[in-house]
N, C-alpha and C positions, 0 to 999 in steps of 0.2 A: 371399511371404516366404521360403519354403523355397528357391526358386531363388536369391534374393539371398544367403541364408546360404551356399549351395553355392558361388556365385561368389566371395564374399568369402574363404571358406576356401581356395579354389583360388588366389586372388590372393595371399593371405598366404603360402601355401606356396611360390609361385614367388618372391616377394620375399625370403623367408628363404633360399632356395637361392642367390639372387644374391649375398647378403652372406656366405655361408659360404666357408670354405676347403676346397678339395677335397683329399682324401688320395691320389687316384689318377686316372689318365686315365679309367678306367671310370666313376667317379663323375661326372666332368665330362661325359662322353658321355651318361649317363643324364639329367643336367640338361638338356642340349642337346636331347635327344629330347622331354623333357617340355615344353620351351619352344615347340617346333614352328614358330615364326614369327619371321623376322628381316628386317631392312632391309639391302639391298645398296646401296652408293653408288659410282657411277663418276663421277669429276670430275677436271678438270685444265685446263690452259691451252687445250686443244683446244675447250673449251666456247665460246671466243670465235668459233670458226668454225661451230659447230653441226653438225660432222661426227662420225663415229664415232671414239672414242678409239683411238689407235695404228694402227688398220687404215686410216685415211685418210692416214696419213703415207706420202708417196711415191706416193699414188694421187690422191685429190682435191686434196691439198695437197702442193706440192713439199717435199722433206725439209728443205731449208735454211729455208724459211718456217715449217714446222711446228716445227722445233727452236728457232726464235726467238720463238715465241708467248709463252713465259714472261716475256719482257721487257715484255709489255703486260698481264700477268695481275695484276689488282688487284681481287679480289672484296670490295669494301667492305661488302657486306651480309651477309657470312658471319657466322653466329652459331651456334656449336656447340650451345648450349643449345636454340635453336629447332629445330635438326635432331633432336636427341634427343627433344624434347617431341613432335614430329610422329610419330616412331617409337612413342613411348609411347602417344599418342592412337590410333594404329592397332592397338594391342594387340600390337605387336612386343616381343620379349623380349631381342633382341640386335641389334647392328649390325656389319656387315662393311664396312670402308671401304678404298678403293684407295690403299694407301701408294705403290705404284709399278705402273704398267701396262707393257705391252710397249714403250711409247715411252721408258721409262727415267726419266721425270720423277718426282722424289721429293717427297712432300707433307710432309716433316718436316725438321727441322734435322739432317741427316746429315753426318757428318764424312768420308764416303767419296766424295762427289762434290759439285761446285759446282752441278750441274744439279738444283736443289731450290728449294722454296718461299721460302727465306730470301733468295734472290737475285732475287726478283720485286719489283715495286713494293709488294706487299702486306707482305712481310717479316714474316710471322707463322707460327708453327708450328701449323698447323691440327690436326695429330694430337694435339698436347699439349692443345689446347683441347677437342678432341673427347673425349679420355680423361678429362679433368676433368669434363666435362658428363655423361658416362656414369656415372661414379662418383657424382655428385650425384643423378642421377635413378634410379639402381638398374638400369641397362641394361648387359648384358654387352657386351664389345667384342672384336672380332677384326679382322684386317687381310687384305685381298686383296693379294698380293704376286706379281707376275709372275715365273715361273721363267725365262722368256726375257727378253732385253733387246736390242731392235733399235737402240738408241742407243749402248750400250756397245761400244767397239771390240774388246773381248776376246771378245764373244759371236760365234760363227761366222756367224750369219745376220742380215740386216738387212731394211729395208723395200724395196718394199711387201710387207706381210704375212709377213715372214720367208722370202721366196722367193729372196732374193739372197744368195749366199755370198760372204763377205768374202775378200779375197786373203790376209790374215793375221789370225789370231785366236789366243786362248789360253783354251781352255775351262776348264782347271784354275784359272787366275788368276781368270776370271770366277766360277767356283764359290766361291772364297774370298770374293770380293766379295759374292756372294749370301748366303753364310753370315754374313758379318760384319754386313751390313745387317739381316738377319733377327734376329740376336741384339741388335743395337742397338735395334731396335723393341721387342722383348720387355722388355729391361732398362729402357728409357725410359718405356714406356707400359703395361707389364704389371702383374700377371699377366693374360694374355689368354685368351679363350675358344678362339680358333682362329687359325692362320695358313693362309690360303686361297690356295694357289698356283695357277698357271694356265699352260697352253701350254708343256710341258717341252721340246718340239722335240729338242734335242741331248742332253737328259738321259735316261739309261736307268735301269733299276731300281736298279742299284748306286749311281749318282751321286745319284739322288733319295732313296734310303734314307739315304745319307750325310748329306744335308741335314737330314732328319728327326731322325736320331740326334744331330746337332750341336746343334740348337736345344733338344732335350729334355734336354741337359746343363744348360741354363739354366732351363727350365721343364718338368719331367718330365710334368706332367699336361695339357699343351697339346694341343689337337686339330689334326690336319692332314688335309686332304682328299686326293683321289686324283690330283692333277695335278702332282706333282714328278717323275714318271717311276716312282715307287713306289706301292704300293697305298694307303697311308695308312689313315685311320680310317673314311671314308665315301665313297660314290659321289656324283657330281654331275651328274645329267641336266640338260641346259641347254635352255631355251625349250620344254620339254615336261614333262609330269608323269611321274614314274617309275612303272614297273609295281609291282604288289604285291611287297614284299620285306621279310620280317621276320628274315632271317638275317644281314643286314649293313645298317647304317644308310645312309641316303641323304638327299639334300637337292636338291630342284629349285631351280634359279636361273633367274629369269625377269624380263623387263623389264615395267614398267608401261605403256610405250609400244612403239615399234618399234625403238628404239635404246638402247644402254647409256648413252652420254654424252648430254648435253643436245642436243635437236633442236628447233628452233623449230617451233611448231604441230604437235608430234608427236601421233599418234593414241593417246589414252589408253584403256586397256581399260575396259569397262563394269564396274559394281559386281558384276554377276553373274559375269563372267569372273574378276574378282579373287578373289571369295569361293569360287567353284567350284574354282579352282586351289589355294587353301589347303586347302579341305575334301577335295579329291581326294588331295592330298599326304598329309594326315593319315590318310585312309582306306587309302592304300597303305602306311602305316607309315613315311612320310617327313616331312621338314621342308620348309618353303617359305621361300626367301630371295628377297625381292621388291625389285627394283632401281628406284631413282630416279636421275635425272641432273640435279643442280643447275645453275642458270644461271651464266653467267660472273661475275655479281655476287655469287654465293654463296648466293642464295636458291633455294628450291624452288618450282616453279611452283604457283600456287594451285589449278589443276585437279587436280594430283597430290596435293596436301595434302588437298583435299576428298574425293577418292576414298579415301585412306588413312583419314581420319577416319570415313568411312562404314563401312569395314571394322571399325574399332574399336568403333563403335556396335553392330554386329551381335555382335561378340565379347563386349561387355559383357553381352549377354543370353544368348548361347549358347556362350561360350568354354569352359564346363565340359565340352562335348562334344568339344573339340579339345585344350586344354592337358592335359598329363599322361596323355593316352590313348595307346593303341596301335592300329594298324590291324587291322581284322577284327572278329569272326572270319570274316566273309563277304568274299570277295575283290571288288574293284570290278567293277561291271557298268554297263550303259548308263544305268540310271535313277539310280544313285548309289553310295554307299560306306557302310561301317560303321566305327565306332570303338568302343573298349571301355575300361572302367576298373572295377576292383572287380567288383561283381555287376551292372553295368549294360552294356548294349549299346545303341548309338545308331545307328539307321538314318537316313542322310542322303539323303532323296529329292530329288534335284536337278532332275530333269525327269520329268514324267509326262504323257503325252498321252492323251486319251480319257476313258474312264469312271473311276469312283472307284478309287483304288489297291487292288490285291489282290496282296499279296506272299506268295509261298510260300517258307518257310525249310526247308532240309533238316534232318533229325534231327541235332542237334548234341550230343546226349547230356546235356542239362541242361533241367530243367523251367522253363518260363516262369511266373513268379509274378504279374506285372502288366505291363500295356502301356498307354501313353498318349502323347499328343502334347506335345512341348515347347511351352510357352507357353499351354497349355490346349487342351482338345478330347479326345474319347475315341476310342480305337481298340480294336476287338474282335479277339480271336484265338481260333482253334479248332484242334484237332489231329485228324488223320485219317491212318491208316497211317504214323504216326511223323513226319509233316510238319506244321508249323505254318502256318496261313494268317492273315495280318494284313490287316484291312480297315478303312477309315474313309471318311467322307463326302468326296467330291472337293471340296466347297465349303471344306474346311479346309486345302486345299493352299496353301502360302505361295509368294510370287512367286519367291524365290531358293532356299530350302531348307526342306523340311518334315522335322522330326526326330521319329522314333518312338523313344520311350524304352522299353526292355525291361529289366525286372528279372528276373534268373534266380536259381535256387536253387544258387548256387555261385560260384566265381571264374571270370569270363568269360575271363580270360587263359589258362585251362587248356583252352579249346576249340581244337582244331586248325583252322587256316584252311581254308576250303572254298569251292567255287564256289556261286554263287546264280543263280537263273533271271533272265535279262534281260527287259526289257520288249519289245524289238523282236525281229524274226526275223533281223535282219542283223548282230547283234553278233558281232564277231570272225570273220565268215565270209570266205572267200577274195575278194580284190580284184584288180582289174586296171585299167590306165589307158593312155591314148594316149601318154603320155610321163612322165618323171620317176617311174618306179616304184621306183627305188632311193633310200633316204633320203639327204638331202644338206642342206647349208646354202645358203640363198639370202637375201642381204641380212640376214644375222645372225638369220634365223628358221629353225627346224628344219622341213624339209619331209619328210613321211613318208606315203606312200600308205596304209599300214596305220592311220594315225590317223583315216581317214574313217569307221571303224565300231568304234572302241575306247571310245566313251562319253565322250571328252573333247572338248568343243567350245570350249576356251579356250586350248589350248597349241599343239601341232604341227598342221599342216594340209597338204593336198596342193595343189600348184600346178603347172600344166603348164609345159613348157619354153617358153622365149621364142619359139622358132620353130614352136611347135605352134599352128597357126591353126584347127584343128578339134578341140579337146580333148574328151575323154570319160573317164568313170570308171565302173566297173561293179562290182557285187557278185554273187557266185555263192552262192546260198542252200544249195547242196548237194543240194536236191531241190525239186520243184514245191511251191509254197506259195500259199495264198490271201492276197492283199494288198488292202487298202482305203485305206491311208494312207501317206504318207511325210513326214518332217520333214527339211528341209535347213538346214544352218548354214553360212553363207558367211563367209569372212575378207574383210572390206572390203565394198564395195558396187559391184563392177565388172561383175557379170553383168547383161546387158540382156535376153537371151532364152535360153530353154533348153527341152529336150525330155526327157521320161521315156520310155524304151523298154523293151520286154521281148523276149527272144529266142524266136522261134518257128521251130523247125527251124534253117535256115541264115539266116533273115531276121530283121530287127529291125522291130518294130511300135511306132509311137508311140502312147501312150495318154494323154499329157498334154503340152500346150504351155503354157509359163509365161513370165513376164517377170522382174522383179527378185526376188531372194531376200533379201538383207540378213542381219541377225543370225540370223533363223530364219524359215522359211516352212513352215507346216503345210498340207499338200495332201491333200484327200480326193478320191478318184476312184471310179469304178464298179469293183466287185471284179474282179480278174483272177487267173488261175492262171499262175504263172511261177516259173522257177528263177533266171534271170539278169536283173538289172535294170541298165539303163545310164542315166546322166545325161549328156546331150550339151549342152555349152555352145555354143550356136549364134552368139551375139554378145556381145561384152564390150568394155569400155574398161579399159586398164590390165591388170594381171595378176590373173586370177580365182583365187580360192582356196576350197577346201572344207574346213571343219572336220569335219563329220559328216554322214552320211546314215543315217537311221533308217527302216526299212521295217516296217510294222505291219499287223496284222489286227485291227482294233477294230470 
């Protein structure tokens, strides 16, 4: 009953905030941070082809064919209320919809171009209907609006991918077009939570800030992200979870599948990946904007809806540890994250391998009054030399997230963020690889070698170069350590055989031969003493990828 009352109070608090008028941008920003979870929607005529929005223009699809797709676009199953209700069922508090992507197609009844939804067979203003549905359901609304425009002849760059420079263009005239359309959107469908711009390309800081200043003459409290060319109000790490940062707001934007726009038979993330991404975002003091790509008929795929509803079911029980919280006071580690609110600290144990959890907390200058597990179950704590140790029976570990609720004698927000001991020996240690050691985009996924031991097995991952036929990746522990176990997390299911090796002098010695890895493989081996461990991918089909490698001594 206590948990139900807590949840209902939190839900009522958020609902009231949705209906209130904000007196400043700062107030709106605080509401946005409290909300934590939003729906991103990428959609347009390109869904007829099932290729990536804008980026496939002039690449997979000839420009002339791509630009004519709107003539066939007739999403007869589009129902704005159903979209909003899906977001609401997922526990999302706001929606950001693509009003215009880089391909220039406009999803509303704009007076500034004929290349818009009103000139399709559908002939309905989907943004108007979405705005009305959001107001009815109490969901905040914002719009993604591309800063660049590869269709507009005044923008200096065009497709494919904004790599082709036009012979003639007029950036000043295009800037006025962008400003006018932005204001048109705010006036017609606002007040809005956010204008979410993207890919500034030719826009510098001065031009980007000019855009922000212009729209704030119409709505002074509107939020703007960091992709106009100017700094904006918050950062936007893409397809990866942002690092801990409580000095400037941030929001991870990520796809539920492998593509932003609709892709037939797309690979949808597991419930664990979805929830861990949300929880890790909150633990890093950031928001989570989760993207769906509706089908060409306007409906959202049932498998995506089901996954989002599962997230909502978890949030119904444990949302009080996410909504209205701030990240910390303990910085994210490989076993999980922490959130806080009032006199409560919530430890989110996302992965724990081996014996019953035993977590050591550094002296944070505040007495622990009580400690328990969310949903029932006891946890005991002790103090020695100024450090707290929290322990509980491993049988009480939950499949996706085990939450330890800590009540402290004071305001948890006053605790300075601090590091906490990881579970593995490999967390954030030096890494090396046979190829692709520099972060990069590959097929709209963020590839980063440093992601293999940062504790996040849901977002960014490492993938070898296409011509790398003998890929390997290694971790340097910094000194010789005793190791008995490793846990590997693969992106996809492409690895067929692999070896685990350790460096002995100038030689590499194999201590384990394995086959498939999949979502995760927990491998126990005879204890070894080593400093550098290498994973050699000896055979694979497709592009192999590694989310995470954990090295343990259990």
